[in-house]
Structure formats: structure tokens, C-alpha cells
C-alpha positions as CSV (number, residue, x, y, z in Angstrom):
1,M,10.4,6.9,2.1
2,L,12.7,7.3,-1.1
3,I,10.8,8.2,-4.2
4,S,12.5,6.8,-7.2
5,I,12.0,7.9,-10.9
6,V,13.5,6.2,-13.9
7,I,13.9,8.5,-16.9
8,Y,14.8,8.2,-20.5
9,N,15.4,11.2,-22.9
10,K,13.5,13.4,-20.5
11,K,14.7,16.6,-18.7
12,I,14.5,16.6,-14.9
13,S,13.1,20.1,-15.0
14,D,10.1,18.7,-17.1
15,L,9.1,16.3,-14.4
16,T,5.8,17.5,-13.1
17,I,6.1,15.6,-9.9
18,L,8.9,17.9,-8.8
19,K,7.0,21.1,-9.3
20,K,4.9,21.2,-6.4
21,I,6.1,19.2,-3.3
22,P,4.5,20.1,0.0
23,Y,6.9,18.2,2.2
24,K,10.3,19.5,3.2
25,N,13.3,17.4,2.6
26,T,11.7,15.0,0.3
27,D,14.2,12.5,-1.0
28,I,14.0,11.6,-4.8
29,F,16.4,9.3,-6.6
30,I,16.5,9.9,-10.3
31,Y,18.0,7.1,-12.6
32,D,18.7,8.6,-15.9
33,N,19.0,6.1,-18.8
34,S,19.7,8.7,-21.5
35,K,22.7,8.9,-23.6
36,F,24.1,12.0,-21.9
37,P,23.9,13.2,-18.3
38,Q,22.3,16.5,-17.5
39,E,22.5,19.2,-14.9
40,I,20.4,18.7,-11.7
41,P,18.2,21.7,-11.2
42,T,17.1,22.7,-7.6
43,F,13.5,22.5,-6.4
44,E,12.0,23.8,-3.1
45,N,11.7,21.0,-0.5
46,V,13.7,18.3,-2.6
47,N,16.9,16.4,-2.2
48,I,17.7,14.9,-5.6
49,Y,20.1,11.9,-5.9
50,Y,21.1,11.5,-9.4
51,E,22.6,8.5,-11.3
52,H,23.2,8.4,-15.0
53,D,23.7,5.2,-17.1
54,E,24.7,5.9,-20.6
55,N,24.4,2.3,-21.4
56,N,20.6,2.4,-20.9
57,S,20.7,-0.8,-18.8
58,G,16.9,-0.6,-18.1
59,V,14.5,-0.2,-15.3
60,S,15.3,-3.5,-13.3
61,L,18.9,-2.2,-12.7
62,A,17.6,1.3,-11.9
63,Y,15.1,-0.2,-9.2
64,N,17.8,-2.1,-7.6
65,Q,20.0,0.9,-7.6
66,A,17.1,2.8,-5.9
67,Y,16.9,0.1,-3.2
68,K,20.6,0.5,-2.3
69,K,20.2,4.3,-2.2
70,A,17.2,3.8,0.1
71,K,19.2,1.5,2.3
72,E,22.0,4.1,2.4
73,L,19.7,6.7,3.4
74,N,18.2,4.5,6.1
75,K,14.7,4.4,4.5
76,I,12.1,1.6,5.1
77,L,10.0,2.3,2.0
78,L,10.8,2.7,-1.7
79,L,8.2,4.2,-4.0
80,V,8.9,3.6,-7.7
81,L,7.5,5.8,-10.5
82,D,7.5,6.0,-14.2
83,Q,8.4,9.4,-15.8
84,D,4.9,9.6,-17.5
85,S,2.8,8.8,-14.4
86,S,0.6,11.6,-12.9
87,F,1.4,10.9,-9.4
88,E,0.1,13.3,-6.8
89,F,1.8,13.9,-3.5
90,S,-1.6,13.8,-1.9
91,F,-1.6,10.1,-2.5
92,I,1.2,9.5,-0.1
93,E,-1.0,10.2,2.9
94,Q,-3.3,7.3,1.6
95,Y,-0.3,5.0,1.1
96,M,0.9,5.5,4.6
97,K,-2.4,5.1,6.1
98,M,-2.5,1.5,4.4
99,Y,1.2,1.1,5.6
100,K,0.2,1.6,9.2
101,E,-2.2,-1.0,9.0
102,Y,-0.5,-3.7,7.0
103,K,3.3,-3.0,7.6
104,N,6.1,-4.9,5.8
105,D,4.2,-8.0,4.7
106,Y,2.7,-6.5,1.5
107,I,3.5,-4.5,-1.5
108,Y,1.4,-1.4,-2.0
109,A,-0.1,-0.5,-5.5
110,P,-2.3,2.1,-6.9
111,I,-5.2,1.7,-9.3
112,V,-3.6,2.6,-12.7
113,C,-6.1,3.9,-15.4
114,D,-6.3,5.7,-18.6
115,E,-7.0,9.6,-18.7
116,N,-10.7,9.0,-19.4
117,K,-11.1,6.2,-16.6
118,T,-12.4,3.6,-19.0
119,K,-9.6,1.0,-18.6
120,I,-7.7,-0.3,-15.6
121,Y,-4.3,-1.0,-16.6
122,S,-3.2,-2.2,-13.3
123,P,-4.2,-4.6,-11.7
124,A,-4.6,-6.4,-15.1
125,F,-5.4,-9.9,-16.0
126,L,-2.5,-12.0,-16.8
127,N,-2.9,-15.1,-18.8
128,N,0.0,-17.1,-20.3
129,F,2.2,-13.9,-19.6
130,V,-0.1,-11.9,-21.7
131,G,-1.8,-8.9,-19.9
132,K,-5.4,-7.8,-20.4
133,V,-6.8,-4.6,-19.1
134,Q,-10.0,-4.4,-16.8
135,S,-12.9,-2.4,-17.6
136,F,-13.2,0.5,-15.2
137,E,-17.1,0.2,-15.1
138,N,-16.8,-3.4,-14.0
139,F,-13.7,-3.2,-11.4
140,V,-14.3,-4.2,-7.9
141,Y,-12.1,-2.5,-5.5
142,E,-10.7,-4.6,-2.4
143,Q,-8.2,-3.3,-0.1
144,T,-6.3,-6.5,0.2
145,Y,-6.6,-7.4,-3.5
146,S,-5.9,-11.2,-4.8
147,L,-3.3,-11.3,-7.6
148,E,-4.6,-14.7,-8.8
149,G,-4.5,-14.6,-12.4
150,K,-3.4,-11.0,-12.4
151,S,-0.5,-8.8,-12.0
152,V,0.5,-5.1,-11.5
153,I,2.8,-2.7,-13.2
154,N,6.0,-1.2,-11.6
155,S,4.8,2.5,-11.5
156,G,3.2,3.5,-8.2
157,L,4.5,0.5,-6.4
158,M,5.5,1.3,-2.7
159,I,7.8,-1.6,-1.6
160,P,9.0,-2.0,2.0
161,L,12.6,-2.5,1.9
162,K,12.2,-5.8,4.1
163,M,9.8,-7.2,1.3
164,F,12.2,-6.0,-1.5
165,E,15.1,-8.1,0.3
166,K,12.8,-11.2,0.5
167,I,11.9,-11.0,-3.1
168,G,15.5,-10.7,-4.0
169,G,15.0,-7.6,-6.0
170,Y,14.5,-7.1,-9.7
171,N,16.1,-9.4,-12.6
172,E,18.4,-7.1,-14.2
173,K,18.5,-9.2,-17.4
174,L,15.0,-8.0,-17.9
175,R,15.6,-4.5,-19.0
176,L,12.1,-3.5,-19.7
177,D,9.7,-6.2,-20.8
178,F,8.5,-8.6,-17.9
179,S,10.4,-6.6,-15.3
180,D,7.3,-6.1,-13.2
181,I,5.8,-9.4,-14.0
182,Y,8.9,-11.1,-12.7
183,F,9.0,-9.1,-9.5
184,I,5.5,-9.7,-8.8
185,E,5.6,-13.4,-9.5
186,K,8.3,-13.7,-7.0
187,Y,6.3,-11.7,-4.4
188,K,3.3,-14.0,-5.0
189,E,5.5,-16.8,-3.6
190,L,5.5,-14.9,-0.4
191,N,2.0,-13.4,-0.4
192,P,-0.9,-13.9,-3.0
193,K,-2.4,-10.5,-2.1
194,I,-1.4,-6.9,-2.5
195,V,-2.6,-3.7,-0.6
196,L,-4.6,-1.8,-3.3
197,V,-4.4,1.8,-2.4
198,D,-7.6,3.7,-3.3
199,V,-5.9,6.3,-5.5
200,Y,-6.1,6.6,-9.3
201,L,-2.8,7.0,-11.1
202,K,-3.3,8.1,-14.6
203,H,-0.8,6.5,-17.0
204,S,-0.1,6.1,-20.7
205,I,0.7,2.6,-21.8
206,S,2.6,2.3,-25.0
207,G,0.8,0.5,-27.7
208,D,0.6,0.5,-31.4
209,E,2.1,3.8,-32.4
210,G,1.9,3.5,-36.3
211,K,4.4,1.9,-38.5
212,D,8.3,2.0,-37.6
213,F,9.9,-1.2,-38.8
214,A,13.3,-0.4,-37.5
215,R,12.1,0.4,-34.0
216,E,9.8,-2.6,-33.8
217,F,12.2,-4.9,-35.3
218,N,15.0,-4.0,-32.8
219,R,12.4,-4.0,-30.0
220,F,11.4,-7.4,-30.9
221,R,14.9,-8.8,-30.1
222,Y,14.6,-7.5,-26.5
223,Y,11.1,-9.0,-26.1
224,C,12.1,-12.3,-27.4
225,S,15.3,-12.2,-25.1
226,A,13.0,-11.1,-22.2
227,S,10.6,-13.8,-22.8
228,K,13.3,-16.5,-22.7
229,E,14.9,-15.1,-19.6
230,I,11.6,-14.9,-17.7
231,G,10.8,-18.4,-18.5
232,N,14.2,-19.5,-17.3
233,S,14.2,-17.5,-14.1
234,L,10.7,-18.6,-13.2
235,N,11.2,-22.2,-14.4
236,T,8.4,-22.2,-16.7
237,V,7.8,-21.8,-20.4
238,V,6.8,-18.4,-21.9
239,F,5.7,-19.1,-25.5
240,W,2.4,-17.7,-26.3
241,S,3.3,-14.0,-25.6
242,P,6.3,-13.7,-28.0
243,F,4.6,-16.1,-30.5
244,R,1.6,-13.9,-30.6
245,R,3.8,-10.8,-31.1
246,L,5.6,-12.6,-34.0
247,V,2.5,-13.1,-35.7
248,R,1.1,-9.6,-35.3
249,L,4.5,-8.1,-36.4
250,T,4.8,-10.5,-39.2
251,I,1.3,-9.6,-40.7
252,K,1.7,-6.0,-40.0
253,Y,4.8,-5.4,-41.9
254,K,4.5,-8.4,-44.3
255,N,8.0,-9.4,-43.5
256,I,9.3,-12.8,-42.4
257,K,12.5,-11.2,-40.8
258,F,10.7,-11.4,-37.5
259,I,10.7,-15.2,-37.7
260,K,14.5,-15.2,-37.8
261,I,14.6,-12.8,-34.6
262,F,12.1,-15.3,-33.0
263,F,14.2,-18.3,-33.7
264,E,17.6,-16.7,-32.6
265,Y,16.7,-14.9,-29.5
266,Y,13.8,-16.9,-28.3
267,L,14.1,-20.5,-29.4
268,K,17.9,-20.6,-29.5
269,G,18.3,-18.1,-26.5
270,K,20.9,-15.8,-28.2
271,E,21.9,-13.1,-25.8
272,L,21.7,-9.3,-26.7
């Protein structure tokens, strides 16, 4: 297995996952979207493969590069992680137990929750390309879990390389938003279910972090562009998701400039 971690403005030495690795010769591919490269520290039991991308090309390209590295190393499995996920190496034993049973016909995903185990972020409901968390209390675990009306996030996915190839990889035009949804929607064309690994991955989901007009204005361009791209690539219309965000941001900042962004980058399909 190759473990892939995508980082942005984060020191490799600060990645908690690298601190205590029990297995010798663990291979980890780090794709760094930060502006400047960094020196690679040494860790016990770890072989680090590092790739720097000063252009911040996003997670989809990073995962495709991780796949190429996994092929180069003759791996059969790729585990993708977010820099903020609290992945425990003890989880791998459970992943491999499931893989021995279900092999290459499935993608394997953890249960992703908040720190207090009140919300399930993944698998989450998906309606008109808008995600909605599940209640931890009402969540029903099933080993082969139906993705009808649902999706899962990238972090924690273990993907057999044979399945990665069948899907065709990630859409590199989707730098961040909808990257996981595209990949899973293509997977659903091959298999309507995933194997849900009975481990809990604690994860922080970025949400409303107060007011920052410049940041949210710029981010909305990417969101509208991604909404247009995923609609085109899946031969569908993704309207409600960007329109919903347009309304929220316009009200939040009492500024109609977001309408221009929506018109140019979503309705007219202007490229970034």
C-alpha cells in the first residue's frame, strides 16, 4: 500500500501521522501544494516520496500523481489522506481485513466524524450536489454500504489501483470543490456500494470561519467554475449548489459583486 498525503502550508514535521509508525518500510507520498518546497525530515520506518507543486494545482492532480507513484512502486492499493485527518495506523489492519474479503471490486472508506462524535461527515447525504451530514446517533453501520443518495469524502479512502484505473482517475480541473463527488459518481457507475470500514476518522470540515470578503470572494470563483465543470463532466446540471452559495454570500456581505462572479464563472463558464 502507498499512503498519500496532500499538504498546503503545513510542515512535514508537523504531520502527526508520521510520528509513530509501527511498520518498517512504510511508503508515504507527500504532495505539497505550498508556494515553497521544504526539506524532507527523516522518520523511523518511513520512506517519504515528496513532490512539490508551487502552482497549487489542487487535490485531484495530487491524487493522480499518487496513483502514478503507486504504480511505479508496484503497489496494489492507494490510501489518500488529508493533512488534518487523525488517521491511526491501527486502522490499517481493519482496512486490510476488509480488503481480503472484498478485493478489488470496491472502494474502502472510513466513518468520518467530528471530534465529539455527534455528526457523520462521511458518508453524507447528497441532494442536488449539496451535502448534508448524518446524525451520529441515528447512523446505521453496514459493511457494504449503499451510496444511493450519498457520497463520501476523499480523506481515508483506500482505492485498489485496478479500481482507480477503471474509474479513470480524478478530474484535474476540479482542484478542490467536487473533487471527491466526481470520483465517487464515476465509481457508482461501476458499483453502487462501498465497503465501509468500521473505524472512526476524526476530521475538521471547513465551514463558516467568520467574515473574510477577499478570501470568500476569490474562493467563490473556484466554486462556480468547479460547479460548471462537474456538470459538464457528468453530463448533468449543477445549479442549486452554486446558486445557494451565491444567495448566502450576497446576504452575508450585502454585496452584489458575487452575482457577477456567478454570471461569469458559472453561467458563461469563464475559465480560471
